[in-house]
C-alpha positions as CSV (number, residue, x, y, z in Angstrom):
1,M,0.0,0.0,0.0
2,T,1.5,3.3,-1.1
3,T,-1.0,5.7,0.5
4,E,0.6,8.9,1.8
5,L,-1.1,11.5,3.9
6,T,0.2,15.0,3.5
7,R,-2.4,17.0,5.2
8,G,-1.3,20.3,6.8
9,P,-3.0,23.4,8.2
10,L,-5.7,24.6,6.0
11,S,-7.4,28.0,5.3
12,D,-11.0,28.2,3.9
13,A,-9.6,29.3,0.6
14,R,-7.5,26.2,-0.1
15,K,-9.1,23.3,-2.0
16,R,-8.3,19.8,-0.8
17,L,-7.2,17.3,-3.3
18,V,-6.5,13.5,-3.3
19,V,-4.4,12.0,-6.2
20,V,-4.6,8.2,-6.9
21,D,-2.5,6.7,-9.7
22,D,-0.5,3.5,-9.8
23,H,2.4,5.0,-11.8
24,N,4.6,6.4,-9.0
25,L,6.7,8.7,-11.1
26,F,3.7,10.3,-12.8
27,R,1.8,10.6,-9.5
28,T,4.8,12.2,-7.7
29,G,5.3,14.7,-10.5
30,L,1.6,15.6,-10.5
31,V,1.5,16.1,-6.7
32,S,4.5,18.3,-6.9
33,L,2.8,20.5,-9.6
34,L,-0.4,20.7,-7.6
35,T,1.2,21.6,-4.3
36,S,2.9,24.5,-6.1
37,V,-0.5,26.2,-6.4
38,P,-1.2,28.3,-3.3
39,T,-5.0,27.5,-3.4
40,F,-4.5,23.8,-3.6
41,V,-3.4,21.3,-0.9
42,V,-2.9,17.6,-1.7
43,E,-4.0,15.9,1.4
44,A,-3.2,12.3,0.3
45,E,-2.1,10.1,-2.5
46,G,-2.6,6.4,-3.3
47,S,-2.2,3.8,-6.0
48,T,-5.2,1.5,-5.9
49,G,-9.0,1.7,-6.2
50,A,-9.4,0.5,-2.6
51,E,-7.2,3.4,-1.5
52,A,-9.2,5.9,-3.5
53,V,-12.4,4.7,-1.7
54,V,-10.8,4.8,1.7
55,L,-9.2,8.2,1.3
56,C,-12.4,9.7,0.1
57,R,-14.3,8.2,3.0
58,L,-11.8,9.5,5.6
59,L,-10.9,12.9,4.1
60,H,-13.9,14.0,2.0
61,P,-11.7,15.9,-0.4
62,D,-13.0,18.6,-2.8
63,V,-11.5,16.8,-5.8
64,L,-10.2,13.3,-6.4
65,I,-7.8,13.0,-9.4
66,L,-8.0,9.4,-10.4
67,D,-6.5,7.1,-13.0
68,I,-9.5,4.8,-13.7
69,E,-7.2,1.9,-14.6
70,V,-5.7,1.6,-11.1
71,P,-5.6,-2.0,-9.9
72,G,-7.9,-3.6,-7.4
73,S,-11.4,-2.4,-8.2
74,D,-14.1,-2.4,-10.9
75,P,-14.4,1.2,-12.0
76,H,-18.2,1.3,-11.8
77,E,-18.3,-0.2,-8.2
78,M,-15.4,2.1,-7.1
79,L,-17.2,5.2,-8.3
80,I,-20.4,4.1,-6.6
81,D,-18.5,3.7,-3.3
82,I,-16.8,7.0,-3.7
83,H,-20.0,8.9,-4.4
84,K,-21.7,7.2,-1.5
85,D,-19.0,7.9,1.1
86,S,-18.1,11.4,-0.1
87,P,-21.0,12.8,-2.3
88,D,-19.5,16.3,-2.6
89,T,-16.2,15.1,-3.9
90,K,-15.7,15.9,-7.6
91,V,-13.9,13.1,-9.5
92,I,-11.6,14.0,-12.4
93,I,-10.3,11.1,-14.4
94,L,-6.8,11.1,-15.9
95,S,-6.2,8.2,-18.3
96,M,-4.1,7.1,-21.2
97,H,-7.2,5.6,-22.8
98,D,-9.7,7.4,-24.9
99,D,-12.3,4.8,-25.6
100,G,-15.5,6.7,-26.3
101,A,-17.8,4.0,-24.9
102,R,-15.8,3.8,-21.7
103,I,-15.8,7.6,-21.3
104,R,-19.6,7.8,-21.7
105,E,-20.0,5.1,-19.1
106,L,-17.8,7.0,-16.6
107,I,-19.9,10.2,-17.3
108,A,-23.0,8.2,-16.5
109,D,-21.3,7.0,-13.3
110,G,-21.0,10.7,-12.2
111,V,-17.5,11.8,-12.9
112,S,-17.0,15.5,-13.3
113,G,-14.2,15.4,-15.8
114,F,-12.2,13.1,-18.1
115,L,-8.8,14.2,-19.3
116,H,-6.3,12.3,-21.4
117,K,-2.9,12.1,-19.9
118,S,-1.4,13.9,-22.8
119,V,-3.1,17.1,-21.4
120,D,-0.9,20.0,-20.4
121,Y,-0.8,21.2,-16.8
122,P,-2.7,24.5,-17.4
123,A,-5.6,22.5,-18.8
124,L,-5.7,20.3,-15.7
125,R,-5.7,23.2,-13.4
126,T,-8.5,24.9,-15.4
127,A,-10.5,21.6,-15.2
128,I,-10.1,21.5,-11.4
129,D,-11.1,25.2,-11.0
130,S,-14.1,24.7,-13.3
131,V,-15.6,21.7,-11.5
132,L,-15.1,23.5,-8.1
133,M,-16.8,26.7,-9.3
134,N,-19.7,24.9,-11.0
135,S,-21.0,21.7,-9.5
136,N,-22.8,20.9,-12.8
137,Q,-19.7,21.4,-14.9
138,L,-18.5,18.5,-17.0
139,I,-15.0,18.8,-18.3
140,I,-13.7,16.6,-21.2
141,H,-10.2,17.1,-22.6
142,L,-9.1,14.5,-25.2
143,P,-8.4,14.1,-28.9
144,Q,-11.5,15.2,-30.8
145,R,-11.8,11.9,-32.6
146,S,-12.2,9.9,-29.4
147,L,-15.6,10.4,-27.9
148,F,-17.7,9.4,-30.9
149,A,-15.1,7.4,-32.8
150,E,-17.4,4.3,-33.0
151,E,-20.2,6.2,-34.7
152,R,-17.8,7.6,-37.4
153,A,-16.1,4.2,-38.0
154,E,-17.1,2.0,-40.9
155,A,-19.9,-0.4,-39.9
156,K,-18.4,-3.3,-38.0
157,P,-20.5,-5.4,-35.7
158,S,-17.7,-6.1,-33.2
159,G,-16.9,-2.4,-33.1
160,L,-20.2,-1.8,-31.3
161,M,-19.0,-3.6,-28.3
162,S,-16.4,-2.6,-25.7
163,T,-13.7,-5.2,-25.0
164,R,-15.4,-6.0,-21.7
165,E,-18.7,-6.5,-23.3
166,L,-17.2,-8.9,-25.9
167,E,-15.6,-10.8,-23.0
168,V,-19.0,-11.0,-21.3
169,L,-20.6,-12.3,-24.5
170,A,-17.9,-15.0,-24.9
171,I,-18.4,-16.2,-21.3
172,L,-22.2,-16.2,-21.6
173,A,-21.8,-18.5,-24.6
174,E,-20.5,-21.1,-22.2
175,G,-23.9,-21.2,-20.6
176,M,-23.0,-19.4,-17.3
177,S,-25.4,-17.6,-15.1
178,N,-25.0,-14.0,-13.9
179,A,-23.5,-15.2,-10.6
180,E,-21.0,-17.5,-12.3
181,L,-20.0,-14.8,-14.7
182,A,-19.5,-12.4,-11.9
183,R,-17.1,-14.8,-10.1
184,R,-15.2,-15.5,-13.4
185,L,-14.6,-11.8,-14.0
186,F,-14.2,-10.8,-10.3
187,I,-17.0,-8.2,-10.5
188,S,-20.4,-7.9,-8.8
189,V,-23.7,-9.3,-10.1
190,S,-25.0,-5.7,-10.5
191,T,-22.1,-4.9,-12.8
192,V,-22.8,-8.0,-14.9
193,K,-26.4,-6.8,-15.2
194,R,-25.2,-3.4,-16.3
195,H,-23.1,-5.0,-19.0
196,L,-26.0,-7.2,-20.2
197,T,-28.3,-4.1,-20.4
198,N,-25.7,-2.4,-22.6
199,I,-25.2,-5.5,-24.8
200,Y,-29.0,-5.9,-25.3
201,R,-29.4,-2.3,-26.3
202,K,-26.5,-2.5,-28.8
203,L,-27.7,-5.7,-30.4
204,G,-31.4,-4.9,-30.2
205,A,-31.9,-8.0,-28.2
206,V,-34.6,-8.8,-25.7
207,S,-32.9,-11.6,-23.7
208,R,-29.5,-13.2,-23.2
209,V,-30.4,-16.1,-25.6
210,D,-31.5,-13.6,-28.2
211,A,-28.3,-11.5,-27.6
212,L,-26.1,-14.5,-28.0
213,R,-27.8,-15.6,-31.2
214,R,-27.5,-12.2,-32.7
215,A,-23.9,-11.9,-31.6
216,E,-23.2,-15.3,-33.2
217,A,-24.8,-14.3,-36.4
218,A,-22.7,-11.1,-36.4
219,G,-19.5,-13.1,-35.8
220,M,-18.8,-11.6,-32.3
221,L,-18.3,-14.9,-30.6
222,P,-14.9,-16.6,-30.7
223,G,-14.6,-18.8,-33.7
224,R,-17.9,-17.8,-35.3
225,P,-18.0,-16.5,-38.9
226,V,-19.7,-13.2,-39.7
227,D,-22.9,-13.6,-41.7
228,D,-23.3,-11.5,-44.9
229,R,-26.2,-9.8,-43.2
230,S,-25.9,-9.1,-39.5
231,P,-28.6,-7.7,-37.1
232,T,-26.5,-4.5,-36.9
233,S,-27.0,-3.8,-40.6
234,G,-30.8,-3.6,-40.2
235,S,-31.5,-6.9,-42.0
236,P,-32.2,-10.2,-40.4
237,P,-29.4,-12.8,-40.5
238,R,-29.5,-15.7,-42.9
239,P,-31.0,-18.9,-41.4
240,R,-28.3,-21.0,-39.7
241,P,-28.3,-24.8,-39.2
242,V,-29.8,-25.7,-35.8
243,R,-27.2,-27.1,-33.5
244,S,-26.8,-27.5,-29.7
245,R,-25.4,-24.6,-27.9
246,P,-24.6,-24.3,-24.2
247,Y,-26.8,-21.2,-23.8
248,D,-29.9,-23.0,-25.3
249,R,-30.0,-25.1,-22.1
250,W,-30.8,-22.3,-19.7
251,H,-33.3,-19.5,-19.2
252,E,-33.0,-15.9,-18.0
253,T,-31.5,-15.6,-14.5
254,S,-31.3,-12.7,-12.2
């Protein structure tokens, strides 16, 4: 555990920050830059998702600067815990990734900002000041192509899904229940349900069996060929020979 508390005497004008990033050199440099600002004080730093949750619970900082890829926690569950324990804390994500689907999920989970790690320091400072001045402010700073890259890409069935959603589909095809899938991926059942909801929406499916059949027709499952006409193209898939599949043997589970 690399948590470090740096809390000192505060004035009402100083804004309290916590920085959590598992790259020690980057985190140390960022803390050094932030502490050079008279109106900022970095109260603590950490390197895991569990530390981010604990530090917010103990310190209730004004802003948490977080690398969403830190080890040890599912991002969705981590953000739920942070908002529950410290509802007034603004969360600004710093990440090397710029996947549009992931960014939109994080925004839905209540983050106040998402900045690519290529951002310069003045932009980061502006983002911190902006979310502190306006509780409804959403700050996004990343390459312009990123947020809606999927919509501008050529039609590709597998491009509709995030890497995690494709992983969920592949495991579902083995015939696993929600609880079994959660154990396999080390996530909660509620997170599994959230992924399933997103998958159903993207495939236009009404159940897991329907989703898997549509995904198979679109070639999204490992080792399955892509049909000439997939459900994502707006036309029904060509009839396929009936054969036994693991997921044909179970019904919807909660």
